[in-house]
N, C-alpha and C positions, 0 to 999 in steps of 0.2 A: 618206274625204277630208274635211279640215276646210274649213269655210266661212271665208274670209279677207276682212276688210274693211280697206281701206286709205284713208288720207287722200289727197285729190287731189294730183296731181303738182305743181301750181303751188305749193301750200302747202309741200310738201317741199323744192322748189327754193329757196324763200325761207329755210327753216331751214338748209339746207346752205350757202347763200351767206353766212350769218353765221359760218360756220366754228366752230360749236359742237361741243364735245367731250363725250363721255359722262362723267357724274360718276364719280369714283373714290371708292369707299368701302371702308374696311378693316373696317367693322362686320360682325358675323355677320349673315347673311341671315335675316329673320324668317319664321316659318311657324306657322300655327295650324291644327290638324287635330283633328277630333273624330269620334265615332261618330254616325251618323245617327239613332240611337235617341233622341236628345234631342228630336226632333220638328220641328226647323226645316229650312230649305232648304239652308243652306250646310254643306258638309262640311269644306272647307279653303280657306285663303287663303295663298298662298305667294309669297315673293320668290324667283323662280327665279335671277335674277341682278340686278345693280343697276338694270337697266332693263326687267325683265320680271316681270309679276305674273300668277299663275295662280289662278283661282277654280274650285273643284270643288264641284258641287252634288249633293245627294242625289237630285234629280230634275230633269227638264228645266225650263228657264226661258226661253221664247222672247222674253220682254219684257226680258231683262236689259240689253241695250244702252241701251234707253230709261231704265231705272232708273239705270244707271251715268252717264247724262248729267244727272241731276237733282241740284240743289244740296244736297239733304238728304244727299247722299253725297259732298260736297266732300272734297278731299284736304288734310290739314293737316300741319304740321311735326311729325314724331315728337318732336323735341327740345322743342318748345313744349308738346305734349301731356304729356310727362313732367314738365317744369318746372312747369307749371300744375296738375298733378294732374288734368287733364281739365276744369278749371273756370277760375276766375280770369280770366287774360288771354285765354283762349279765348273768353270772353263779351264782353270789352270792348276788347281790343286784339289782334285776330287777325293772324297772319303768313300771307300768302297768296302765290299765284303769279299772280294776276290783274293786269289793267292798272292798277288803282289800289291804293293802300294807305291805311290810316287815318292822317290827320294829327291830328284832334281829334274827340272826341265830347263836345259840350257838351250834357249830358243835359237834356232838356226843351226844347231850343232847336234845335240843328242838328248835323249830322255833316259834317265837312270831309274830303274825300278828295283825295289828290294822286297824280300819275302815279308808278307804280312803275318806278324807273329800272332794275330788274333784269328787267322784263317781256321775254319772249322775242320777242313779236310786234311789230307796228307800234305806235308810240307813240300813246297816246290823242290824239284831235283837240284836246281841252281838257286842259290840265295840271291844272286845279283843278275840282273838282265839289263843290257844296254841296247837301246833302239836307235839306230842311225838311219839316214836316208840319202839317196842320190837318185836323180831322175833318169840317169843313163844306165841302162842294163849292162852295158859293157864295163862301166866303171864298177858296178856292184860285183860283177864276175871277177874283175881284177882284184878287188878287195878280198874276195873269197880265196882266190889263188894265193894272195900274199899272206893270208892267215890273219888279217886284221879283223875279219868278221867270221862268224860260224855258220850263218845261213842267210839266204837272200830270197826276195820275192821276184816274181815275173822274169824268168830267164829269157834272154833275147832269143829270137827265132833261130839265129845262126849258131847259138852256143849249145843247143840241146846235145848234138852229137859229141862235142868236145867234153862235156861233163859226163855223159854216159860212158865215154871211152877212157876216163881217168879214174883209177881205183881210189884216189884220195877224196873223191867227192861222190855224192849220190843225188840223182835227179828224181824228184817226186812229181809226176804229172798230176795236174789238177783236172778232175772230171769237168767236162764242158757243161756248165749250167749258166752260161752268160749270153749276152747279145750286144753287138754294136749296131748303131743306127745313125742315120742322117735325119736330124730333127728339123721340122718345118713349122714356123710360127704363122698360123693362118690369120693373125691380126695385122700382119705386115703385107701391104700390097706389093706385088700381085699374087701373093701366096694365099690370099683369101679366095682366089679362083680355083675351084676344085680341079679343073682340067690342067692347070699349071702343075698342081701337086701330083696329079696322075701322070703327067708327062715326065716329071722327075723320077717317079717310081719305075717307069719303063726305060729310062735313059741310063740307069746305073748298071754297069756290067759287074755284078758281084763276083762272078767266077774269076775275072781278071784280078780283082782286089785280093781275093782269098789266095789264089795261086802265087801271086807276087809278093804279098806282104805278111802272110800268116804262116805259122809252122804247120807241119804235117799233122793231120788229125782234125784241123779246123773244118767246119762245114759251112755251107752257104745258108744264111738265115732266110726263111720265107715267112716267118710269123714273129710277133713281138714276144717270143719266149722260145727257148730251145726245146727240142723233142723230149728231153729228160724231165720236163716239168709238167705236172698234172694241169691239164687245160689246153695243151697242144693238141690240135686236131689235124691230122695229116691230109684230110680230104678238103681242107678249106681253100678258098680262093688265093691264088698267088699272082703277084704282078711280075711277070717274067720280063727279062731284058729283051727289048724290041725297039731299036733306035728309030726305025721308020714310024712305028706307032707313036713314039714319044714326040717326034717332030710334028706329026699330024695333030696330036692332042694340043700341042703348043699353038699350032696354027688355028685350031678350032676355038681356043680360049679367047682369041681376039685381042690379046695383050700386045703392046708394042715392044719389039725387040731392038737391041738387047736389053735384058733385065740386069740392072746394076744392083748388087747386093753384097753381103759379107758372109763368109763361111768361117765360123768361130770354132776354136777347139782349145783345149788345155794340153800342154806338153807333159802329160803324165801317162806313163805306160800302164796298161791294164791287160789282164788276160784276154779281154774282149777287144783290145786295141793295142797290140804290141808295138806298132810303129805309127803313132798318130800323125806325125808330120807328113810322111810320104803318102799316107792314105788320104789326107786332106788335099794334097797336091794332085793326086790322081782323080779325086772327086771333082776338083776344080776344072781339070781338063775335060772330064766327061760331061759336066754340066755345060761347058762352053759349046759343045756340039749341038745343043738345043737352044742356044741363044741366051744362056745365063752366064754373066761375067761376074764371078765371085772373087772379091778380094779376101785373102786369108788373114784372119785376125787371131793371133795367139794371145791367150789370157792366162793370168795367174790362176791356179786351181780354185782357191776359195772364192775369188771374185767371179770366176766363170760359173761355178755351181750356183752362186747366189743370183747371178744374172739370168741363168737358164730357168731357175725356179720362179723368178719374177716375170718371166715372159719378155725379157729385154733383148733376146737374141733373134736373128732372122733365120739363117740356116746354121745348124750347129752339129758337130760330130761328138757323139757321146755313146754311152753304153750302160749296161746293167748286169750285175752279177746277182744270182739268186741269194736272198736272205733266208728263205725257207721254200720248200718244194711245193708251191701251190700257185695257181694262176693269179690269185689276188695280189701276190707280191709284184708281179709284172704289170698286169692289166689295171687293177684298181689303183695302184700307186700312180700310174701315169695317165689314166684316162677316166677314172671314177669321179664321182661328184665332188670328192674332197681333194682331188689331185691339184697339183700346182698349175701355174700359168704357162708352163714350158712350151706347149704346142698351140697356145692361144685359146680360142673359144672351143668349148667341148662339143662333142657330138651327142645330142640328147638320146638318140636311139642307142648308141653304144653305152652311154652311162646307165640307161635303164636296163639293158641286158646284163651288164656287170653287176648291178645292184641285185637283180633277181638271182643270178648264178651264185653269188656269194652267200645267199641265205639258205640255200638248199643243202640238205645232208646226203641226198642220194647222188652218188658219183655219176651215174648215167644221165640223170636229169641235168646235172651241172654241165657235163660235156656237150650235151645238145645245145645248151645256151652259149657255151664257149665257141662252138662251131659257128654260130650266128655272129658272135662278137668278133671272131677272127676274120670272117668275111667282111664285116662292116669296116674294120680297120683297113683292110685292103682297098675298099671303095673310098673311104673318107681320106686316107693317106695323111695322117698327122706326122708320119715319119716314114722312112724307108729302112727296113731291117737289112743289115749287111752281112754279118758273120757271127757264128757261134765259135768263139776262139778257143783253141787248145793252148794251155799254158802250163807252167811248172814252177816249182820252187826248188832250191838246191841247198844242200847242207854239206859240211865236211862229213866224210864217211864215218868219222869217229863219234859224231853226235848220236846219242841214243834216244829212242822214242820218237824220232822225227817222222813226220807224215804231212800229207797235203790235205787241204780242206776246201770244200765247196760252199758250205752254208754258214760257216762261222770262222772266226780267226783260229789259227793254230794256237793251241794252249801251250804257251812256252813253259809253263810250270811242269809239263810232262816230259820235257826234254832234259837230257843230261849232257854234260860236256867234260868228259874225263880229262884230267890233267890241267884243268883251269878252274878258277874261282868265279867265273862268270860266263854268260852266254851273250854273244853279240849278234843281233839281227839287223839286217839292212833292208829297208823297204823303199818304195818309189818316192815318197814325199813326206814332209813333216805333217803331223796332225794339225788340223785347223784349230781344234780345241780338244778338251778331254771330257766334254759333256755330250755323250753319244746321243742323247735324246733329242738334241736339236741339230744333228749333223746327218749327212748322207754319204760322207766321204769314206772310202775304204780304209785309208791309212789311219784316219781318226778312229774308226770303229775297231780296228785291229788292236790299237793300244788300249782303248777303253775296256775291251773284253778281258784284258789281263788284270784290270783293277776292279771293275764292277761286274755285277751279275744280274741276271733277270730272274723272274719267277721260275721259269723252266730253262732248259738248255738243250743243245744238240749233242748227240753222241759224237765224240771226236772223229773227224773224217767222214761223217755221214749226215743225213738229214733226219734221223730218228729222234723224236722228242723224248727227253728224259727229265729226271728231277733237276731242279736248280735250287733256288732258295725255298721252293715249295717241295715237300717230300711226297705230296699226294694231291691229286686234283680230281674233281668230279663234275659232271654236267647233268643238267635236267634232260628229260627225254626229248624236249624240243630244242635243245642246245641254246637256250636263251639265258640260262643261269649257270655260272661256272664258279665253283668254290675251291679255294686253294688252302691247304694246310701247310704252314711254314715249318721248316726244320727247327727244332728246339735249339736254343742257345747260340744262334748266329750272332756274331758281333761285327760291327764296322771296324775299320782299321784304327779308329781312335778309341776303341774299347766300348763304345756304347752299343747296347743290344738292338738288334733288328726286331721291329714289331710290325703288326699289320698297318699301323698308322704311317710308317715309312712307305709302304706300298701305295696306300691311298694318296699320300702327298705327292709321290713321284708321278703317278698317273694323272692326277687332277691338275698338276702344274702344266702338263702338255694339253690336257683336254679343254680347260677353261681359258680361252684367250683373253678374258678380262681379269684373270687372276694376277695379282702383283708378282707372283712367282713364275708366270708365263713369260720369261725373259730370254734365257739361253744366250746364244751368241747373236742370232738374228731375230728370234721369236717365230721363225717359220714353222718349226716342228713338222716338217713335211711328211715324215712317215706316219705320224699320228693322224693328221688330217686326211691323208690319202687312204689309209687302211681302216679307219673307223668312221668314214662318212662325213668328216668335217669337225670343226671345233664347236664347242659351246661358246656363245657370244663371239662369233667370228668378226675380225676386223674387216673394213672395206677392202675389196679386192683391188690390187694394183692394175693399172691400165697401161699397156705397152703402146708406145707411139707408133703411128703408121708412117 
C-alpha cells in the first residue's frame, strides 16, 4: 500500500473555488530513464500525464519530500530553459510560478519585484517589493531606523538589545539550525597529514570564539550539524580543546614548522558567522600557537563559494544553514559521494556510512549509522565545527505578518506594510544570479524563493513539508517510487501553463551533466550532485594544486 500525502482540504477548496482547469498540452510527455549502474540515486523521472510526475530511485530516499521542497530544486519553464540554453535569462530574468515576478534588477543597487498577476494563490499583501543589500549589519540597522527599509536580515550581535528595547521595531530570533566551521583541504600539504588536521581540531578554543564574537544563545558546535537536526548524536566523539595535545600531535606528525598557508573567508554576515573578520583573526592567532602561520585572504562572495566548491582553498572559514531538517542536508552535501571538492579527497568509510544511512526508512537504524558517521568525521577531521549561531531578523513594528524562518526564505508575500505602497527588505549581499538550481548562496536563494516554487514547500517559519506546486504526493512501500499530482491550472508569470514536462525538464537539466541545458552560472549544480549521489554523465573532477 502506498503512503499518500495530501494537501489540507481548506487549500484544495480554495483552488477549486477558482474554477481552475487542468492545462492541456499536445506535447509529447517527457521521460528520462537510465541504468542504475551510473552510480547515482535517480533511475527515472517521468511525466505520466500533464499533471502527474513520477520519480523512481535506485534505492530508498526517506528524505525526498524535504528535498523536493527546497528551492535548489525549483521548477522552471521548459520553454525558457530551451530558449536560454540553460543560462542567460535563467540567471537574470527568470519566469516563475511564485507570488512575485521580476520587474527590474538594477545590478549593484536593488531588485524590484512586482506581484505576479498569474499567481494561483492569494495575492501578495504588497504589490511591490524592493530588495536591497549592505554587507554591514550596522548600516542595515541605521537604514531601518531611518525608515528607508522595512526589514533586515542578520541583526548584529550588539544590536539585539537596542531593537528589543525600541517599540518602533521588532526582533524575530531565528532558531539555531546552522553551523560555522573551519574547512581543511586535505589535498594541500601538509593538511594531507591526518595528525596535522587532528592537531588543528584540538587547538581551537571554540568557547573563546563563541563568548567573544557571537550573541547570547549561540552554542559551541561539536558535530557537523546542530542538535536540532535529525542525525545529531549527543554521544558521538568530540575533539575537545587541548592545546598541549594539539602541540604533541603536531610534533608527532613530523612536518616542518612553521606551516605557511592561507585562511580564506568572505566578508558576508551569516547567522552562523555574525563577525567573519574578527573570527578569522582569532583563528589566525590560535593556529599560530601550534606553528601554523596563516595569511588572511578575503574574497568576493561568489568567487569564494566557487573556489571552495572546486577545492581551491587551503584553510577556509564557512558555514551552513539547514535547508531541511535531516542529516542528509548537512552530511551528504558535504561528505557524500556526490559532494564537492571543498575538503579534498573523500573518506571512503564515511561516504559508505552516509550512503547506507540515507537509504533507510527506520529512524533508529539511521541514527545508529549517523553515530558512526559523526565519530568518523571527528577522526578524519575534514573540518573543525565552531558554533551554532543564534541570529535574528528585524522589522518595523508596523509590518504585519512578519516572522523568522530557519528552513526557507521569509515569504514576503505574506507581509503587509500599512501606509506604504511597497515593502523594502535589506539583506547582506546581492544575489549571485536568480537561477537557484545552480547556486548555494543564501541571498540568492532568498530572492529566488519569491519568484519560483518547488514541487513541495515548507510551512512558513518551520520545517514541516506541505504542498507546493504538487497538491498531493505518494510513495511506494519501499520509498523508491514517488508520485506527485500537480495543482490544476498553475501558470508561469508569462501566462504559460505549468505541466509535468516542466518538472521533468527542470530536474533533468541538473541531473544530466551532458545535457545542453546543464549550464546555469557555473554548471556545478552542487546541491543536486551532493543530495542525489552525483550526476548522470559527470564531467572530470577538478584537481586542486598542492
